[in-house]
PDB file of N, CA, C and O in Angstrom:
ATOM      1  N   UNK A   1     -52.809  40.810 -32.138  1.00  0.00           N
ATOM      2  CA  UNK A   1     -52.033  40.220 -31.057  1.00  0.00           C
ATOM      3  C   UNK A   1     -52.945  39.765 -29.938  1.00  0.00           C
ATOM      4  O   UNK A   1     -53.821  40.516 -29.509  1.00  0.00           O
ATOM      5  N   UNK A   2     -52.755  38.570 -29.468  1.00  0.00           N
ATOM      6  CA  UNK A   2     -53.545  38.057 -28.350  1.00  0.00           C
ATOM      7  C   UNK A   2     -52.794  38.323 -27.050  1.00  0.00           C
ATOM      8  O   UNK A   2     -52.002  37.502 -26.585  1.00  0.00           O
ATOM      9  N   UNK A   3     -53.062  39.480 -26.485  1.00  0.00           N
ATOM     10  CA  UNK A   3     -52.493  39.830 -25.174  1.00  0.00           C
ATOM     11  C   UNK A   3     -53.607  39.628 -24.159  1.00  0.00           C
ATOM     12  O   UNK A   3     -54.605  40.350 -24.166  1.00  0.00           O
ATOM     13  N   UNK A   4     -53.433  38.656 -23.299  1.00  0.00           N
ATOM     14  CA  UNK A   4     -54.504  38.192 -22.423  1.00  0.00           C
ATOM     15  C   UNK A   4     -54.244  38.581 -20.971  1.00  0.00           C
ATOM     16  O   UNK A   4     -53.143  38.414 -20.446  1.00  0.00           O
ATOM     17  N   UNK A   5     -55.285  39.101 -20.349  1.00  0.00           N
ATOM     18  CA  UNK A   5     -55.255  39.379 -18.910  1.00  0.00           C
ATOM     19  C   UNK A   5     -56.259  38.452 -18.246  1.00  0.00           C
ATOM     20  O   UNK A   5     -57.414  38.382 -18.668  1.00  0.00           O
ATOM     21  N   UNK A   6     -55.832  37.745 -17.218  1.00  0.00           N
ATOM     22  CA  UNK A   6     -56.733  36.860 -16.478  1.00  0.00           C
ATOM     23  C   UNK A   6     -57.251  37.602 -15.256  1.00  0.00           C
ATOM     24  O   UNK A   6     -56.509  37.868 -14.311  1.00  0.00           O
ATOM     25  N   UNK A   7     -58.531  37.930 -15.292  1.00  0.00           N
ATOM     26  CA  UNK A   7     -59.152  38.659 -14.197  1.00  0.00           C
ATOM     27  C   UNK A   7     -59.662  37.698 -13.124  1.00  0.00           C
ATOM     28  O   UNK A   7     -59.930  36.529 -13.403  1.00  0.00           O
ATOM     29  N   UNK A   8     -59.790  38.191 -11.927  1.00  0.00           N
ATOM     30  CA  UNK A   8     -60.327  37.377 -10.831  1.00  0.00           C
ATOM     31  C   UNK A   8     -61.812  37.630 -10.619  1.00  0.00           C
ATOM     32  O   UNK A   8     -62.435  37.018  -9.751  1.00  0.00           O
ATOM     33  N   UNK A   9     -62.384  38.541 -11.421  1.00  0.00           N
ATOM     34  CA  UNK A   9     -63.800  38.868 -11.300  1.00  0.00           C
ATOM     35  C   UNK A   9     -64.542  38.504 -12.590  1.00  0.00           C
ATOM     36  O   UNK A   9     -64.237  39.040 -13.655  1.00  0.00           O
ATOM     37  N   UNK A  10     -65.495  37.610 -12.494  1.00  0.00           N
ATOM     38  CA  UNK A  10     -66.224  37.150 -13.673  1.00  0.00           C
ATOM     39  C   UNK A  10     -66.911  38.294 -14.398  1.00  0.00           C
ATOM     40  O   UNK A  10     -66.968  38.296 -15.627  1.00  0.00           O
ATOM     41  N   UNK A  11     -67.426  39.255 -13.671  1.00  0.00           N
ATOM     42  CA  UNK A  11     -68.174  40.356 -14.269  1.00  0.00           C
ATOM     43  C   UNK A  11     -67.373  41.269 -15.163  1.00  0.00           C
ATOM     44  O   UNK A  11     -67.951  41.922 -16.032  1.00  0.00           O
ATOM     45  N   UNK A  12     -66.074  41.343 -14.990  1.00  0.00           N
ATOM     46  CA  UNK A  12     -65.283  42.228 -15.835  1.00  0.00           C
ATOM     47  C   UNK A  12     -64.621  41.509 -17.010  1.00  0.00           C
ATOM     48  O   UNK A  12     -63.946  42.143 -17.821  1.00  0.00           O
ATOM     49  N   UNK A  13     -64.807  40.207 -17.106  1.00  0.00           N
ATOM     50  CA  UNK A  13     -64.195  39.432 -18.192  1.00  0.00           C
ATOM     51  C   UNK A  13     -64.919  39.647 -19.511  1.00  0.00           C
ATOM     52  O   UNK A  13     -66.141  39.798 -19.543  1.00  0.00           O
ATOM     53  N   UNK A  14     -64.160  39.659 -20.594  1.00  0.00           N
ATOM     54  CA  UNK A  14     -64.732  39.695 -21.936  1.00  0.00           C
ATOM     55  C   UNK A  14     -65.224  38.301 -22.331  1.00  0.00           C
ATOM     56  O   UNK A  14     -66.257  38.157 -22.985  1.00  0.00           O
ATOM     57  N   UNK A  15     -64.462  37.274 -21.922  1.00  0.00           N
ATOM     58  CA  UNK A  15     -64.800  35.892 -22.259  1.00  0.00           C
ATOM     59  C   UNK A  15     -64.502  35.001 -21.055  1.00  0.00           C
ATOM     60  O   UNK A  15     -63.456  35.116 -20.415  1.00  0.00           O
ATOM     61  N   UNK A  16     -65.451  34.111 -20.766  1.00  0.00           N
ATOM     62  CA  UNK A  16     -65.235  33.103 -19.715  1.00  0.00           C
ATOM     63  C   UNK A  16     -64.730  31.831 -20.378  1.00  0.00           C
ATOM     64  O   UNK A  16     -65.336  31.343 -21.332  1.00  0.00           O
ATOM     65  N   UNK A  17     -63.619  31.291 -19.875  1.00  0.00           N
ATOM     66  CA  UNK A  17     -63.032  30.093 -20.474  1.00  0.00           C
ATOM     67  C   UNK A  17     -62.935  28.965 -19.459  1.00  0.00           C
ATOM     68  O   UNK A  17     -62.770  29.191 -18.260  1.00  0.00           O
ATOM     69  N   UNK A  18     -63.042  27.748 -19.970  1.00  0.00           N
ATOM     70  CA  UNK A  18     -62.792  26.551 -19.174  1.00  0.00           C
ATOM     71  C   UNK A  18     -61.581  25.859 -19.779  1.00  0.00           C
ATOM     72  O   UNK A  18     -61.452  25.769 -21.000  1.00  0.00           O
ATOM     73  N   UNK A  19     -60.707  25.378 -18.933  1.00  0.00           N
ATOM     74  CA  UNK A  19     -59.541  24.635 -19.394  1.00  0.00           C
ATOM     75  C   UNK A  19     -59.923  23.158 -19.396  1.00  0.00           C
ATOM     76  O   UNK A  19     -60.274  22.591 -18.361  1.00  0.00           O
ATOM     77  N   UNK A  20     -59.849  22.552 -20.569  1.00  0.00           N
ATOM     78  CA  UNK A  20     -60.309  21.180 -20.761  1.00  0.00           C
ATOM     79  C   UNK A  20     -59.216  20.357 -21.441  1.00  0.00           C
ATOM     80  O   UNK A  20     -58.146  20.872 -21.765  1.00  0.00           O
ATOM     81  N   UNK A  21     -59.499  19.083 -21.649  1.00  0.00           N
ATOM     82  CA  UNK A  21     -58.552  18.223 -22.364  1.00  0.00           C
ATOM     83  C   UNK A  21     -58.569  18.578 -23.847  1.00  0.00           C
ATOM     84  O   UNK A  21     -59.502  19.208 -24.344  1.00  0.00           O
ATOM     85  N   UNK A  22     -57.539  18.168 -24.523  1.00  0.00           N
ATOM     86  CA  UNK A  22     -57.351  18.516 -25.927  1.00  0.00           C
ATOM     87  C   UNK A  22     -58.550  18.121 -26.809  1.00  0.00           C
ATOM     88  O   UNK A  22     -58.963  18.904 -27.665  1.00  0.00           O
ATOM     89  N   UNK A  23     -59.092  16.956 -26.616  1.00  0.00           N
ATOM     90  CA  UNK A  23     -60.195  16.470 -27.436  1.00  0.00           C
ATOM     91  C   UNK A  23     -61.483  17.245 -27.258  1.00  0.00           C
ATOM     92  O   UNK A  23     -62.332  17.234 -28.150  1.00  0.00           O
ATOM     93  N   UNK A  24     -61.650  17.913 -26.139  1.00  0.00           N
ATOM     94  CA  UNK A  24     -62.874  18.670 -25.849  1.00  0.00           C
ATOM     95  C   UNK A  24     -62.746  20.159 -26.155  1.00  0.00           C
ATOM     96  O   UNK A  24     -63.732  20.889 -26.064  1.00  0.00           O
ATOM     97  N   UNK A  25     -61.558  20.618 -26.515  1.00  0.00           N
ATOM     98  CA  UNK A  25     -61.292  22.051 -26.668  1.00  0.00           C
ATOM     99  C   UNK A  25     -61.835  22.622 -27.969  1.00  0.00           C
ATOM    100  O   UNK A  25     -61.808  21.972 -29.014  1.00  0.00           O
ATOM    101  N   UNK A  26     -62.326  23.853 -27.883  1.00  0.00           N
ATOM    102  CA  UNK A  26     -62.689  24.635 -29.066  1.00  0.00           C
ATOM    103  C   UNK A  26     -61.438  25.265 -29.669  1.00  0.00           C
ATOM    104  O   UNK A  26     -61.308  25.389 -30.887  1.00  0.00           O
ATOM    105  N   UNK A  27     -60.513  25.664 -28.778  1.00  0.00           N
ATOM    106  CA  UNK A  27     -59.306  26.378 -29.184  1.00  0.00           C
ATOM    107  C   UNK A  27     -58.099  25.786 -28.471  1.00  0.00           C
ATOM    108  O   UNK A  27     -58.098  25.635 -27.249  1.00  0.00           O
ATOM    109  N   UNK A  28     -57.074  25.453 -29.247  1.00  0.00           N
ATOM    110  CA  UNK A  28     -55.798  25.022 -28.678  1.00  0.00           C
ATOM    111  C   UNK A  28     -54.914  26.258 -28.606  1.00  0.00           C
ATOM    112  O   UNK A  28     -54.698  26.934 -29.612  1.00  0.00           O
ATOM    113  N   UNK A  29     -54.404  26.551 -27.413  1.00  0.00           N
ATOM    114  CA  UNK A  29     -53.657  27.784 -27.156  1.00  0.00           C
ATOM    115  C   UNK A  29     -52.206  27.470 -26.829  1.00  0.00           C
ATOM    116  O   UNK A  29     -51.907  26.569 -26.045  1.00  0.00           O
ATOM    117  N   UNK A  30     -51.307  28.238 -27.453  1.00  0.00           N
ATOM    118  CA  UNK A  30     -49.889  28.152 -27.111  1.00  0.00           C
ATOM    119  C   UNK A  30     -49.497  29.452 -26.423  1.00  0.00           C
ATOM    120  O   UNK A  30     -49.727  30.538 -26.956  1.00  0.00           O
ATOM    121  N   UNK A  31     -48.915  29.343 -25.258  1.00  0.00           N
ATOM    122  CA  UNK A  31     -48.481  30.528 -24.502  1.00  0.00           C
ATOM    123  C   UNK A  31     -47.098  30.944 -24.978  1.00  0.00           C
ATOM    124  O   UNK A  31     -46.169  30.137 -24.998  1.00  0.00           O
ATOM    125  N   UNK A  32     -46.970  32.209 -25.360  1.00  0.00           N
ATOM    126  CA  UNK A  32     -45.699  32.731 -25.854  1.00  0.00           C
ATOM    127  C   UNK A  32     -45.096  33.680 -24.824  1.00  0.00           C
ATOM    128  O   UNK A  32     -45.788  34.164 -23.928  1.00  0.00           O
ATOM    129  N   UNK A  33     -43.805  33.937 -24.963  1.00  0.00           N
ATOM    130  CA  UNK A  33     -43.091  34.714 -23.949  1.00  0.00           C
ATOM    131  C   UNK A  33     -42.898  36.186 -24.306  1.00  0.00           C
ATOM    132  O   UNK A  33     -42.355  36.947 -23.506  1.00  0.00           O
ATOM    133  N   UNK A  34     -43.334  36.595 -25.496  1.00  0.00           N
ATOM    134  CA  UNK A  34     -43.170  38.010 -25.873  1.00  0.00           C
ATOM    135  C   UNK A  34     -44.377  38.501 -26.662  1.00  0.00           C
ATOM    136  O   UNK A  34     -45.100  37.717 -27.277  1.00  0.00           O
ATOM    137  N   UNK A  35     -44.581  39.821 -26.630  1.00  0.00           N
ATOM    138  CA  UNK A  35     -45.684  40.447 -27.362  1.00  0.00           C
ATOM    139  C   UNK A  35     -45.593  40.144 -28.851  1.00  0.00           C
ATOM    140  O   UNK A  35     -46.597  39.850 -29.500  1.00  0.00           O
ATOM    141  N   UNK A  36     -44.378  40.220 -29.382  1.00  0.00           N
ATOM    142  CA  UNK A  36     -44.175  40.029 -30.813  1.00  0.00           C
ATOM    143  C   UNK A  36     -44.539  38.640 -31.301  1.00  0.00           C
ATOM    144  O   UNK A  36     -44.858  38.463 -32.477  1.00  0.00           O
ATOM    145  N   UNK A  37     -44.499  37.665 -30.430  1.00  0.00           N
ATOM    146  CA  UNK A  37     -44.832  36.288 -30.811  1.00  0.00           C
ATOM    147  C   UNK A  37     -46.319  35.995 -30.711  1.00  0.00           C
ATOM    148  O   UNK A  37     -46.782  34.968 -31.206  1.00  0.00           O
ATOM    149  N   UNK A  38     -47.067  36.880 -30.081  1.00  0.00           N
ATOM    150  CA  UNK A  38     -48.518  36.683 -29.911  1.00  0.00           C
ATOM    151  C   UNK A  38     -49.223  37.073 -31.197  1.00  0.00           C
ATOM    152  O   UNK A  38     -49.351  38.256 -31.512  1.00  0.00           O
ATOM    153  N   UNK A  39     -49.684  36.060 -31.945  1.00  0.00           N
ATOM    154  CA  UNK A  39     -50.346  36.322 -33.225  1.00  0.00           C
ATOM    155  C   UNK A  39     -51.631  35.531 -33.309  1.00  0.00           C
ATOM    156  O   UNK A  39     -51.695  34.384 -32.868  1.00  0.00           O
ATOM    157  N   UNK A  40     -52.648  36.142 -33.872  1.00  0.00           N
ATOM    158  CA  UNK A  40     -53.923  35.468 -34.034  1.00  0.00           C
ATOM    159  C   UNK A  40     -54.597  35.187 -32.700  1.00  0.00           C
ATOM    160  O   UNK A  40     -54.267  35.793 -31.680  1.00  0.00           O
ATOM    161  N   UNK A  41     -55.534  34.271 -32.722  1.00  0.00           N
ATOM    162  CA  UNK A  41     -56.292  33.920 -31.525  1.00  0.00           C
ATOM    163  C   UNK A  41     -55.602  32.872 -30.668  1.00  0.00           C
ATOM    164  O   UNK A  41     -55.920  32.746 -29.485  1.00  0.00           O
ATOM    165  N   UNK A  42     -54.663  32.115 -31.232  1.00  0.00           N
ATOM    166  CA  UNK A  42     -54.160  30.919 -30.565  1.00  0.00           C
ATOM    167  C   UNK A  42     -52.792  31.058 -29.907  1.00  0.00           C
ATOM    168  O   UNK A  42     -52.364  30.147 -29.198  1.00  0.00           O
ATOM    169  N   UNK A  43     -52.111  32.145 -30.117  1.00  0.00           N
ATOM    170  CA  UNK A  43     -50.807  32.368 -29.473  1.00  0.00           C
ATOM    171  C   UNK A  43     -50.963  33.513 -28.488  1.00  0.00           C
ATOM    172  O   UNK A  43     -51.026  34.684 -28.862  1.00  0.00           O
ATOM    173  N   UNK A  44     -51.023  33.138 -27.221  1.00  0.00           N
ATOM    174  CA  UNK A  44     -51.340  34.107 -26.175  1.00  0.00           C
ATOM    175  C   UNK A  44     -50.098  34.581 -25.430  1.00  0.00           C
ATOM    176  O   UNK A  44     -49.248  33.788 -25.025  1.00  0.00           O
ATOM    177  N   UNK A  45     -50.020  35.900 -25.261  1.00  0.00           N
ATOM    178  CA  UNK A  45     -49.075  36.492 -24.313  1.00  0.00           C
ATOM    179  C   UNK A  45     -49.911  36.895 -23.105  1.00  0.00           C
ATOM    180  O   UNK A  45     -50.807  37.731 -23.216  1.00  0.00           O
ATOM    181  N   UNK A  46     -49.620  36.306 -21.960  1.00  0.00           N
ATOM    182  CA  UNK A  46     -50.374  36.600 -20.742  1.00  0.00           C
ATOM    183  C   UNK A  46     -49.702  37.784 -20.042  1.00  0.00           C
ATOM    184  O   UNK A  46     -48.522  37.727 -19.694  1.00  0.00           O
ATOM    185  N   UNK A  47     -50.469  38.849 -19.843  1.00  0.00           N
ATOM    186  CA  UNK A  47     -49.944  40.047 -19.201  1.00  0.00           C
ATOM    187  C   UNK A  47     -50.577  40.232 -17.829  1.00  0.00           C
ATOM    188  O   UNK A  47     -51.688  39.763 -17.578  1.00  0.00           O
ATOM    189  N   UNK A  48     -49.868  40.913 -16.954  1.00  0.00           N
ATOM    190  CA  UNK A  48     -50.387  41.222 -15.621  1.00  0.00           C
ATOM    191  C   UNK A  48     -51.016  42.610 -15.568  1.00  0.00           C
ATOM    192  O   UNK A  48     -51.563  43.017 -14.543  1.00  0.00           O
ATOM    193  N   UNK A  49     -50.934  43.325 -16.675  1.00  0.00           N
ATOM    194  CA  UNK A  49     -51.439  44.695 -16.735  1.00  0.00           C
ATOM    195  C   UNK A  49     -52.710  44.754 -17.587  1.00  0.00           C
ATOM    196  O   UNK A  49     -52.664  44.468 -18.784  1.00  0.00           O
ATOM    197  N   UNK A  50     -53.816  45.113 -16.994  1.00  0.00           N
ATOM    198  CA  UNK A  50     -55.108  45.173 -17.697  1.00  0.00           C
ATOM    199  C   UNK A  50     -55.050  46.062 -18.935  1.00  0.00           C
ATOM    200  O   UNK A  50     -55.608  45.725 -19.979  1.00  0.00           O
ATOM    201  N   UNK A  51     -54.379  47.186 -18.811  1.00  0.00           N
ATOM    202  CA  UNK A  51     -54.342  48.157 -19.890  1.00  0.00           C
ATOM    203  C   UNK A  51     -53.579  47.652 -21.110  1.00  0.00           C
ATOM    204  O   UNK A  51     -53.801  48.145 -22.216  1.00  0.00           O
ATOM    205  N   UNK A  52     -52.693  46.688 -20.936  1.00  0.00           N
ATOM    206  CA  UNK A  52     -51.932  46.126 -22.050  1.00  0.00           C
ATOM    207  C   UNK A  52     -52.687  45.032 -22.784  1.00  0.00           C
ATOM    208  O   UNK A  52     -52.286  44.636 -23.879  1.00  0.00           O
ATOM    209  N   UNK A  53     -53.766  44.540 -22.206  1.00  0.00           N
ATOM    210  CA  UNK A  53     -54.456  43.366 -22.741  1.00  0.00           C
ATOM    211  C   UNK A  53     -55.432  43.707 -23.864  1.00  0.00           C
ATOM    212  O   UNK A  53     -56.071  44.759 -23.865  1.00  0.00           O
ATOM    213  N   UNK A  54     -55.524  42.783 -24.819  1.00  0.00           N
ATOM    214  CA  UNK A  54     -56.530  42.905 -25.880  1.00  0.00           C
ATOM    215  C   UNK A  54     -57.811  42.168 -25.490  1.00  0.00           C
ATOM    216  O   UNK A  54     -58.869  42.405 -26.073  1.00  0.00           O
ATOM    217  N   UNK A  55     -57.713  41.271 -24.498  1.00  0.00           N
ATOM    218  CA  UNK A  55     -58.877  40.517 -24.039  1.00  0.00           C
ATOM    219  C   UNK A  55     -58.689  40.117 -22.576  1.00  0.00           C
ATOM    220  O   UNK A  55     -57.608  39.697 -22.162  1.00  0.00           O
ATOM    221  N   UNK A  56     -59.746  40.256 -21.821  1.00  0.00           N
ATOM    222  CA  UNK A  56     -59.728  39.820 -20.418  1.00  0.00           C
ATOM    223  C   UNK A  56     -60.513  38.527 -20.320  1.00  0.00           C
ATOM    224  O   UNK A  56     -61.645  38.439 -20.795  1.00  0.00           O
ATOM    225  N   UNK A  57     -59.903  37.516 -19.697  1.00  0.00           N
ATOM    226  CA  UNK A  57     -60.588  36.239 -19.533  1.00  0.00           C
ATOM    227  C   UNK A  57     -60.795  35.924 -18.057  1.00  0.00           C
ATOM    228  O   UNK A  57     -60.094  36.441 -17.187  1.00  0.00           O
ATOM    229  N   UNK A  58     -61.762  35.076 -17.804  1.00  0.00           N
ATOM    230  CA  UNK A  58     -62.006  34.545 -16.470  1.00  0.00           C
ATOM    231  C   UNK A  58     -62.075  33.035 -16.620  1.00  0.00           C
ATOM    232  O   UNK A  58     -62.864  32.522 -17.414  1.00  0.00           O
ATOM    233  N   UNK A  59     -61.255  32.324 -15.863  1.00  0.00           N
ATOM    234  CA  UNK A  59     -61.259  30.863 -15.911  1.00  0.00           C
ATOM    235  C   UNK A  59     -62.338  30.362 -14.969  1.00  0.00           C
ATOM    236  O   UNK A  59     -62.358  30.706 -13.787  1.00  0.00           O
ATOM    237  N   UNK A  60     -63.242  29.540 -15.510  1.00  0.00           N
ATOM    238  CA  UNK A  60     -64.402  29.087 -14.766  1.00  0.00           C
ATOM    239  C   UNK A  60     -64.673  27.614 -15.057  1.00  0.00           C
ATOM    240  O   UNK A  60     -63.901  26.947 -15.746  1.00  0.00           O
ATOM    241  N   UNK A  61     -65.765  27.133 -14.526  1.00  0.00           N
ATOM    242  CA  UNK A  61     -66.160  25.744 -14.747  1.00  0.00           C
ATOM    243  C   UNK A  61     -66.695  25.567 -16.161  1.00  0.00           C
ATOM    244  O   UNK A  61     -67.041  26.541 -16.831  1.00  0.00           O
ATOM    245  N   UNK A  62     -66.759  24.340 -16.601  1.00  0.00           N
ATOM    246  CA  UNK A  62     -67.242  24.028 -17.943  1.00  0.00           C
ATOM    247  C   UNK A  62     -68.664  24.539 -18.176  1.00  0.00           C
ATOM    248  O   UNK A  62     -68.975  25.035 -19.259  1.00  0.00           O
ATOM    249  N   UNK A  63     -69.513  24.421 -17.181  1.00  0.00           N
ATOM    250  CA  UNK A  63     -70.899  24.848 -17.328  1.00  0.00           C
ATOM    251  C   UNK A  63     -71.085  26.347 -17.470  1.00  0.00           C
ATOM    252  O   UNK A  63     -72.077  26.792 -18.046  1.00  0.00           O
ATOM    253  N   UNK A  64     -70.160  27.125 -16.963  1.00  0.00           N
ATOM    254  CA  UNK A  64     -70.256  28.585 -17.018  1.00  0.00           C
ATOM    255  C   UNK A  64     -69.437  29.191 -18.159  1.00  0.00           C
ATOM    256  O   UNK A  64     -69.498  30.400 -18.379  1.00  0.00           O
ATOM    257  N   UNK A  65     -68.681  28.385 -18.879  1.00  0.00           N
ATOM    258  CA  UNK A  65     -67.726  28.889 -19.870  1.00  0.00           C
ATOM    259  C   UNK A  65     -68.384  29.245 -21.192  1.00  0.00           C
ATOM    260  O   UNK A  65     -69.340  28.604 -21.629  1.00  0.00           O
ATOM    261  N   UNK A  66     -67.846  30.283 -21.816  1.00  0.00           N
ATOM    262  CA  UNK A  66     -68.206  30.653 -23.178  1.00  0.00           C
ATOM    263  C   UNK A  66     -67.389  29.851 -24.184  1.00  0.00           C
ATOM    264  O   UNK A  66     -67.833  29.590 -25.302  1.00  0.00           O
ATOM    265  N   UNK A  67     -66.180  29.465 -23.762  1.00  0.00           N
ATOM    266  CA  UNK A  67     -65.215  28.851 -24.659  1.00  0.00           C
ATOM    267  C   UNK A  67     -64.387  27.829 -23.906  1.00  0.00           C
ATOM    268  O   UNK A  67     -64.038  28.044 -22.745  1.00  0.00           O
ATOM    269  N   UNK A  68     -64.067  26.715 -24.556  1.00  0.00           N
ATOM    270  CA  UNK A  68     -63.225  25.674 -23.958  1.00  0.00           C
ATOM    271  C   UNK A  68     -61.858  25.729 -24.613  1.00  0.00           C
ATOM    272  O   UNK A  68     -61.748  25.693 -25.838  1.00  0.00           O
ATOM    273  N   UNK A  69     -60.801  25.819 -23.786  1.00  0.00           N
ATOM    274  CA  UNK A  69     -59.438  25.891 -24.310  1.00  0.00           C
ATOM    275  C   UNK A  69     -58.577  24.787 -23.717  1.00  0.00           C
ATOM    276  O   UNK A  69     -58.878  24.220 -22.666  1.00  0.00           O
ATOM    277  N   UNK A  70     -57.496  24.507 -24.431  1.00  0.00           N
ATOM    278  CA  UNK A  70     -56.475  23.584 -23.944  1.00  0.00           C
ATOM    279  C   UNK A  70     -55.127  24.191 -24.304  1.00  0.00           C
ATOM    280  O   UNK A  70     -54.922  24.610 -25.443  1.00  0.00           O
ATOM    281  N   UNK A  71     -54.211  24.241 -23.350  1.00  0.00           N
ATOM    282  CA  UNK A  71     -52.875  24.756 -23.617  1.00  0.00           C
ATOM    283  C   UNK A  71     -52.023  23.653 -24.226  1.00  0.00           C
ATOM    284  O   UNK A  71     -52.020  22.522 -23.740  1.00  0.00           O
ATOM    285  N   UNK A  72     -51.296  23.989 -25.299  1.00  0.00           N
ATOM    286  CA  UNK A  72     -50.429  23.037 -25.989  1.00  0.00           C
ATOM    287  C   UNK A  72     -48.998  23.559 -25.996  1.00  0.00           C
ATOM    288  O   UNK A  72     -48.762  24.756 -25.830  1.00  0.00           O
ATOM    289  N   UNK A  73     -48.050  22.654 -26.187  1.00  0.00           N
ATOM    290  CA  UNK A  73     -46.633  23.006 -26.115  1.00  0.00           C
ATOM    291  C   UNK A  73     -46.065  23.591 -27.408  1.00  0.00           C
ATOM    292  O   UNK A  73     -45.054  24.292 -27.371  1.00  0.00           O
ATOM    293  N   UNK A  74     -46.683  23.321 -28.522  1.00  0.00           N
ATOM    294  CA  UNK A  74     -46.133  23.719 -29.813  1.00  0.00           C
ATOM    295  C   UNK A  74     -47.000  24.780 -30.494  1.00  0.00           C
ATOM    296  O   UNK A  74     -48.228  24.711 -30.453  1.00  0.00           O
ATOM    297  N   UNK A  75     -46.347  25.758 -31.118  1.00  0.00           N
ATOM    298  CA  UNK A  75     -47.081  26.786 -31.866  1.00  0.00           C
ATOM    299  C   UNK A  75     -47.817  26.175 -33.052  1.00  0.00           C
ATOM    300  O   UNK A  75     -48.890  26.645 -33.431  1.00  0.00           O
ATOM    301  N   UNK A  76     -47.247  25.136 -33.631  1.00  0.00           N
ATOM    302  CA  UNK A  76     -47.860  24.479 -34.770  1.00  0.00           C
ATOM    303  C   UNK A  76     -49.165  23.778 -34.439  1.00  0.00           C
ATOM    304  O   UNK A  76     -50.015  23.606 -35.312  1.00  0.00           O
ATOM    305  N   UNK A  77     -49.332  23.375 -33.206  1.00  0.00           N
ATOM    306  CA  UNK A  77     -50.565  22.707 -32.782  1.00  0.00           C
ATOM    307  C   UNK A  77     -51.689  23.695 -32.480  1.00  0.00           C
ATOM    308  O   UNK A  77     -52.866  23.339 -32.535  1.00  0.00           O
ATOM    309  N   UNK A  78     -51.327  24.923 -32.163  1.00  0.00           N
ATOM    310  CA  UNK A  78     -52.293  25.925 -31.715  1.00  0.00           C
ATOM    311  C   UNK A  78     -53.241  26.322 -32.834  1.00  0.00           C
ATOM    312  O   UNK A  78     -52.838  26.475 -33.987  1.00  0.00           O
ATOM    313  N   UNK A  79     -54.511  26.486 -32.473  1.00  0.00           N
ATOM    314  CA  UNK A  79     -55.498  26.941 -33.443  1.00  0.00           C
ATOM    315  C   UNK A  79     -56.897  26.487 -33.073  1.00  0.00           C
ATOM    316  O   UNK A  79     -57.098  25.752 -32.106  1.00  0.00           O
ATOM    317  N   UNK A  80     -57.853  26.939 -33.857  1.00  0.00           N
ATOM    318  CA  UNK A  80     -59.251  26.598 -33.635  1.00  0.00           C
ATOM    319  C   UNK A  80     -59.513  25.155 -34.035  1.00  0.00           C
ATOM    320  O   UNK A  80     -59.062  24.709 -35.090  1.00  0.00           O
ATOM    321  N   UNK A  81     -60.235  24.429 -33.205  1.00  0.00           N
ATOM    322  CA  UNK A  81     -60.630  23.054 -33.474  1.00  0.00           C
ATOM    323  C   UNK A  81     -62.081  22.965 -33.914  1.00  0.00           C
ATOM    324  O   UNK A  81     -62.486  22.018 -34.588  1.00  0.00           O
ATOM    325  N   UNK A  82     -62.858  23.970 -33.520  1.00  0.00           N
ATOM    326  CA  UNK A  82     -64.291  23.992 -33.810  1.00  0.00           C
ATOM    327  C   UNK A  82     -64.694  25.405 -34.202  1.00  0.00           C
ATOM    328  O   UNK A  82     -64.025  26.374 -33.844  1.00  0.00           O
ATOM    329  N   UNK A  83     -65.778  25.512 -34.931  1.00  0.00           N
ATOM    330  CA  UNK A  83     -66.310  26.824 -35.275  1.00  0.00           C
ATOM    331  C   UNK A  83     -66.747  27.534 -33.990  1.00  0.00           C
ATOM    332  O   UNK A  83     -67.278  26.908 -33.073  1.00  0.00           O
ATOM    333  N   UNK A  84     -66.515  28.847 -33.939  1.00  0.00           N
ATOM    334  CA  UNK A  84     -66.855  29.595 -32.742  1.00  0.00           C
ATOM    335  C   UNK A  84     -67.168  31.041 -33.083  1.00  0.00           C
ATOM    336  O   UNK A  84     -66.562  31.629 -33.979  1.00  0.00           O
ATOM    337  N   UNK A  85     -68.112  31.597 -32.365  1.00  0.00           N
ATOM    338  CA  UNK A  85     -68.427  33.020 -32.545  1.00  0.00           C
ATOM    339  C   UNK A  85     -67.332  33.903 -31.966  1.00  0.00           C
ATOM    340  O   UNK A  85     -67.360  35.119 -32.154  1.00  0.00           O
ATOM    341  N   UNK A  86     -66.378  33.322 -31.273  1.00  0.00           N
ATOM    342  CA  UNK A  86     -65.298  34.077 -30.650  1.00  0.00           C
ATOM    343  C   UNK A  86     -64.050  34.191 -31.525  1.00  0.00           C
ATOM    344  O   UNK A  86     -63.047  34.761 -31.098  1.00  0.00           O
ATOM    345  N   UNK A  87     -64.103  33.659 -32.735  1.00  0.00           N
ATOM    346  CA  UNK A  87     -62.964  33.810 -33.658  1.00  0.00           C
ATOM    347  C   UNK A  87     -62.699  35.291 -33.881  1.00  0.00           C
ATOM    348  O   UNK A  87     -63.607  36.061 -34.194  1.00  0.00           O
ATOM    349  N   UNK A  88     -61.450  35.671 -33.715  1.00  0.00           N
ATOM    350  CA  UNK A  88     -61.057  37.058 -33.905  1.00  0.00           C
ATOM    351  C   UNK A  88     -61.221  37.949 -32.687  1.00  0.00           C
ATOM    352  O   UNK A  88     -60.863  39.126 -32.743  1.00  0.00           O
ATOM    353  N   UNK A  89     -61.744  37.434 -31.604  1.00  0.00           N
ATOM    354  CA  UNK A  89     -61.985  38.249 -30.407  1.00  0.00           C
ATOM    355  C   UNK A  89     -60.743  38.452 -29.542  1.00  0.00           C
ATOM    356  O   UNK A  89     -60.723  39.347 -28.697  1.00  0.00           O
ATOM    357  N   UNK A  90     -59.710  37.639 -29.739  1.00  0.00           N
ATOM    358  CA  UNK A  90     -58.533  37.742 -28.890  1.00  0.00           C
ATOM    359  C   UNK A  90     -57.483  38.691 -29.448  1.00  0.00           C
ATOM    360  O   UNK A  90     -56.546  39.056 -28.738  1.00  0.00           O
ATOM    361  N   UNK A  91     -57.619  39.092 -30.684  1.00  0.00           N
ATOM    362  CA  UNK A  91     -56.621  39.959 -31.309  1.00  0.00           C
ATOM    363  C   UNK A  91     -57.026  41.406 -31.280  1.00  0.00           C
ATOM    364  O   UNK A  91     -56.289  42.263 -31.768  1.00  0.00           O
TER     365      UNK A  91
END
């Protein structure tokens, strides 16, 4: 399950992400509204509780990012666009 917490401190993040356009993204992400719908790396449930999260992210500039993401409206569109060492890190 991809339960994501967005931290405000870069030092405590597991992964630094940049939000980019669809064509530049490594990962297309669909935001879901329940824990049960969060599956794999690409369907994220965003939580406000650190202890509930499987991964902590920090949104940063493109130059500082480990990973480039783009949010999409459809679950069918969500998924990896490029090979990445971060596959499997969100679950």
